[in-house]
C-alpha positions in Angstrom: 170.1 193.1 238.8 170.5 189.7 237.2 169.6 188.2 240.4 166.4 190.0 240.2 165.8 188.5 236.7 166.7 184.8 237.9 164.3 185.1 240.7 161.4 186.4 238.6 162.3 183.5 236.0 162.1 181.0 238.9 158.6 182.2 239.8 157.4 181.8 236.3 158.7 178.5 236.2 157.3 177.6 239.3 153.8 178.3 238.0 154.4 176.1 234.9 156.1 178.4 232.6 158.9 177.7 230.2 161.6 180.2 230.2 164.8 180.4 228.1 167.6 181.3 230.3 170.0 183.8 228.5 170.8 185.9 231.7 173.6 183.9 233.4 177.2 183.0 232.1 176.5 179.2 232.9 177.3 176.6 230.4 174.6 174.3 229.8 177.1 171.3 229.4 178.6 169.2 232.2 182.3 169.1 233.2 184.6 166.9 231.0 183.7 163.2 231.3 187.5 162.5 232.4 187.1 165.0 234.9 184.0 163.3 236.5 185.6 159.9 236.4 189.1 161.2 238.3 186.8 162.7 240.9 185.1 159.3 241.3 188.6 157.6 241.6 189.7 160.2 244.1 186.6 159.5 246.2 187.0 155.6 246.2 190.5 156.2 247.8 188.8 157.5 250.8 190.9 160.4 251.8 190.1 164.2 250.8 192.7 166.3 252.4 194.3 169.9 252.5 196.6 170.5 249.8 199.4 173.0 249.6 198.3 176.3 249.4 199.6 177.4 246.0 197.7 174.0 244.5 198.6 170.4 243.7 202.0 170.4 242.3 200.9 168.2 239.3 198.2 170.3 238.4 200.4 173.5 238.4 202.7 171.7 236.3 200.0 170.8 233.8 198.7 174.2 233.8 202.3 175.7 233.1 202.4 172.8 230.1 198.9 174.2 228.9 200.9 177.6 228.1 203.5 175.7 226.1 200.8 173.7 224.2 198.4 176.5 223.6 200.4 179.7 223.3 203.9 178.4 222.9 205.0 180.3 226.1 207.1 178.9 228.8 205.5 179.5 232.1 207.5 178.2 235.4 205.3 176.0 237.6 206.3 178.0 240.4 204.6 181.1 239.2 201.3 179.0 238.8 198.7 179.5 241.7 195.5 177.5 242.1 192.6 179.6 243.2 189.0 179.1 244.2 187.8 180.3 240.7 188.6 183.4 239.2 186.7 185.2 242.1 189.3 183.9 244.4 192.1 184.9 242.4 190.6 188.5 242.2 190.7 188.8 245.8 194.3 187.3 246.1 195.6 189.4 243.4 194.1 192.7 244.6 195.2 191.9 248.3 198.7 191.2 247.1 199.1 194.3 244.4 197.2 197.1 245.9 196.6 198.9 249.1 193.5 200.6 250.6 193.0 203.9 248.7 194.8 202.9 245.4 193.1 203.6 242.3 192.6 200.7 239.6 191.5 201.2 236.1 188.5 199.1 235.0 186.5 199.2 231.5 182.9 200.0 231.4 180.8 198.1 229.9 182.6 195.4 232.3 182.3 192.6 234.8 180.8 194.1 238.1 182.5 192.2 240.5 185.8 193.8 239.3 184.9 197.0 240.7 182.6 195.7 243.6 185.6 193.6 245.2 187.9 196.5 244.8 185.5 198.6 246.6 185.0 196.1 249.2 188.9 195.8 249.9 189.0 199.7 250.0 190.6 200.4 246.8 188.9 202.9 244.3 187.8 201.5 240.7 188.3 203.8 238.2 185.8 203.6 235.2 186.9 204.3 231.8 184.5 204.1 229.2 185.3 202.1 226.1 183.6 203.0 222.6 183.0 201.6 219.1 186.4 203.8 218.0 188.4 201.1 219.7 186.2 198.2 219.4 185.4 198.6 223.0 189.1 197.7 223.7 191.1 200.0 226.5 194.0 201.7 224.9 197.3 202.9 226.0 196.4 206.5 225.3 193.0 206.0 227.2 194.7 204.5 230.1 197.6 207.2 230.4 195.0 209.8 229.8 193.1 208.9 233.3 196.9 208.3 235.0 197.6 211.8 234.2 194.3 213.0 235.8 195.1 211.2 239.2 197.6 208.4 239.3 196.5 205.0 239.0 198.4 201.8 240.8 196.9 199.3 238.4 194.4 198.3 235.5 192.2 195.2 234.7 191.3 194.0 231.3 189.6 191.1 230.2 189.8 189.5 226.7 187.3 187.9 225.4 185.3 190.4 227.7 182.1 190.1 229.5 179.5 191.3 228.9 180.7 192.6 225.3 182.4 189.4 224.0 184.9 191.5 222.3 188.7 190.7 222.2 191.9 192.6 221.9 194.3 191.8 219.1 198.0 190.9 220.1 199.2 194.4 218.9 196.6 196.2 221.0 197.2 194.1 224.0 200.9 194.6 224.1 200.7 198.2 223.5 198.3 198.5 226.5 200.6 196.5 228.6 203.8 198.8 227.5 201.9 201.7 228.4 200.9 200.6 232.0 204.2 199.3 232.7 205.9 202.5 231.5 204.2 204.3 234.3 204.5 201.7 236.7 200.8 200.5 236.6 200.3 197.0 237.6 198.7 195.0 234.8 196.1 192.3 235.6 194.4 190.1 232.5 191.4 188.4 233.1 191.5 185.3 230.5 188.6 183.3 231.8 187.0 183.0 228.7 190.2 181.8 226.7 189.3 179.1 224.6 186.3 180.6 223.6 187.4 182.6 220.6 185.8 182.8 217.3 187.2 185.8 215.4 190.8 185.2 215.9 193.1 183.4 218.5 193.3 184.8 222.0 196.5 186.0 223.3 197.6 185.7 226.8 199.3 188.6 228.6 201.9 185.9 229.9 203.5 186.1 226.5 203.8 189.5 226.4 205.0 190.6 230.0 206.6 188.6 233.1 205.4 191.3 235.4 201.5 190.8 234.2 199.4 188.9 236.5 197.0 186.5 234.5 193.9 185.2 236.0 192.0 182.1 234.2 189.3 179.5 235.3 187.9 176.1 234.5 184.5 177.4 234.7 183.8 178.5 231.1 185.9 176.6 228.6 185.6 173.5 230.9 182.0 173.9 231.9 183.1 173.7 235.6 181.5 176.5 237.4 180.3 175.0 240.3 183.8 173.2 241.0 185.2 176.6 241.8 188.7 176.1 240.7 190.9 178.6 238.7 194.5 179.9 238.7 196.9 182.6 238.4 200.1 183.2 236.6 201.8 185.6 239.1 204.8 187.8 238.8 207.6 185.8 240.9 207.9 188.5 243.5 204.2 188.0 244.4 204.1 184.2 244.6 205.2 184.3 248.3 202.9 187.0 249.6 199.9 185.4 247.5 200.7 182.2 249.2 200.6 183.4 252.7 197.4 185.3 251.9 196.0 181.9 250.6 197.1 179.8 253.7 195.0 182.4 255.9 192.0 183.0 253.9 191.3 179.7 252.4 194.3 176.9 253.5 193.6 175.5 250.0 191.4 175.0 247.0 189.3 171.9 247.5 191.1 168.9 246.7 188.5 167.2 244.8 188.2 170.2 242.4 191.9 170.4 241.7 192.0 166.6 240.7 188.8 167.2 238.3 190.7 170.2 237.1 194.1 168.4 236.1 192.1 165.6 234.5 189.9 168.1 232.6 192.9 169.3 230.4 192.2 165.6 228.7 189.0 166.5 227.8 189.6 169.2 225.4 188.1 167.2 222.3 184.8 167.0 224.3 185.1 170.7 225.4 185.9 171.9 221.8 182.6 170.2 220.5 180.8 172.4 223.2 182.9 175.5 221.7 181.4 174.5 218.4 177.9 174.5 219.8 178.5 178.2 221.0 179.4 179.1 217.4 176.3 177.9 216.0 174.5 179.7 218.8 176.3 182.9 218.0 175.1 182.5 214.2 171.7 182.0 215.3 171.6 185.1 217.3 173.8 187.3 214.9 171.2 186.4 212.1 168.0 186.4 213.7 168.0 189.2 216.0 168.4 192.0 213.4 165.2 190.5 212.1 163.7 191.1 215.3 164.7 194.6 215.6 167.7 194.3 217.8 170.2 194.9 214.9 172.9 196.8 216.9 175.1 194.9 219.0 178.9 194.9 219.8 181.4 192.4 217.9 180.9 189.3 219.3 184.3 187.7 219.1 184.7 185.4 221.9 183.0 184.0 225.3 179.2 183.4 224.7 177.8 186.9 225.0 176.2 189.4 222.9 175.7 192.8 224.1 172.7 194.4 222.0 171.4 198.1 222.1 167.7 198.3 222.7 167.8 202.1 222.9 165.1 202.3 219.9 162.8 200.7 222.2 163.4 202.2 225.4 165.7 204.1 228.0 165.5 201.5 230.3 167.2 198.3 229.9 165.9 196.9 233.3 162.4 197.5 232.2 163.0 195.8 228.7 164.4 192.6 230.4 161.5 192.5 232.7 158.9 192.7 230.1 160.7 190.4 228.0 160.8 187.7 230.7 157.1 188.4 231.5 155.8 188.5 227.9 158.3 186.3 226.0 159.6 184.2 228.8 163.4 185.2 227.7 165.6 186.0 230.4 168.4 188.3 229.8 170.6 190.7 231.8 170.1 194.4 231.8 173.1 196.4 230.7 173.2 198.7 233.9 174.6 195.5 235.9 177.7 196.0 233.5 177.8 199.8 232.8 176.4 202.5 235.0 177.3 205.2 232.5 175.3 203.9 229.4 174.1 200.3 230.6 170.2 201.5 230.5 170.5 201.1 226.5 172.0 197.6 226.3 171.0 194.2 227.0 173.5 191.3 227.6 172.3 187.7 226.0 174.3 184.6 226.9 174.2 181.9 224.4 175.7 179.2 226.5 172.8 177.0 226.3 171.3 174.6 223.6 171.0 175.8 219.8 167.5 174.9 220.1 167.1 177.1 223.0 168.6 179.9 220.8 166.3 179.3 218.1 163.3 179.5 220.3 164.4 182.5 222.0 164.8 184.3 218.7 161.1 183.2 217.6 160.0 184.4 220.9 161.8 187.7 220.8 160.3 188.3 217.3 157.1 187.9 217.9 157.3 189.9 221.0 158.8 192.9 219.5 156.3 192.5 216.7 153.6 192.9 219.2 154.9 194.9 222.1 154.4 198.8 222.5 157.1 200.8 224.0 
């Protein structure tokens, strides 16, 4: 449904209206300047070729170094696989780990392509509803309860999570991984929003188990969505099967994107400044939306999302989002995109744009809800 919102926003803008875009997880900032400079230098050399299916060796080594520097975690570069964004990583992970008919647990609310890609590959996504009691994190008990009903082959979790922005503590993540591995349930950790953590430092599953498969990307923290480059840290036995899949499905990730990605690690000062702007935006929403009447939302620990309860106004978040766009010119995503169970009560706001945009959005929403009739 977010695509419907984007299309409607485009129509408003085409007729001269000014829309504040809070519907898509798209950073407003550009890629690090060092990444852009490295790309120009590569183009000046003339040849842009295939690379190894697993990725340029120097990039894989740089990613492994990132784990040492950021998490004090030793990762063998041979276990690092460069992918076409996290989306390509999910496809490779699911194909290498599961067979058609396998059941894989995912949480709701959660990122829709988890279940859509699984379904497209013939697997069965098993939706496990999270609650305030666990800060909307999956627990080992919840996972094992679903496994006892009908056996699971895998589980996928994200921290920081989309759409909620909630994060798992080290203890919670370790306990969940241990529960999964005790029953032979393969564990996938989506860490695409690592680096964008505000409440406490994010923990990588690579620290906690050599059997977990970790997925990350340059899209969010490094503001490189359109470059389409991500990575996996895979269990050693899966590296060769994933390499064969990559050779057949994509040959390799575009060379220019890999060159830019390797250089991006030298742009962390620039990216940390962007992160601080997200923190400012988060404060604007957390302080301003309750005054507008949106006073119930999930803990915004990380990423750049706020997941707000709109049930006091309507039982249809798509109607809420449609009216907010048409009448206040603020675009946001209906919760039904992320949660087919309770999503009609929620709206996801992305705060990845400028702080001035966030202030304008809060002012517009406050004025609109003060006048609107539901």
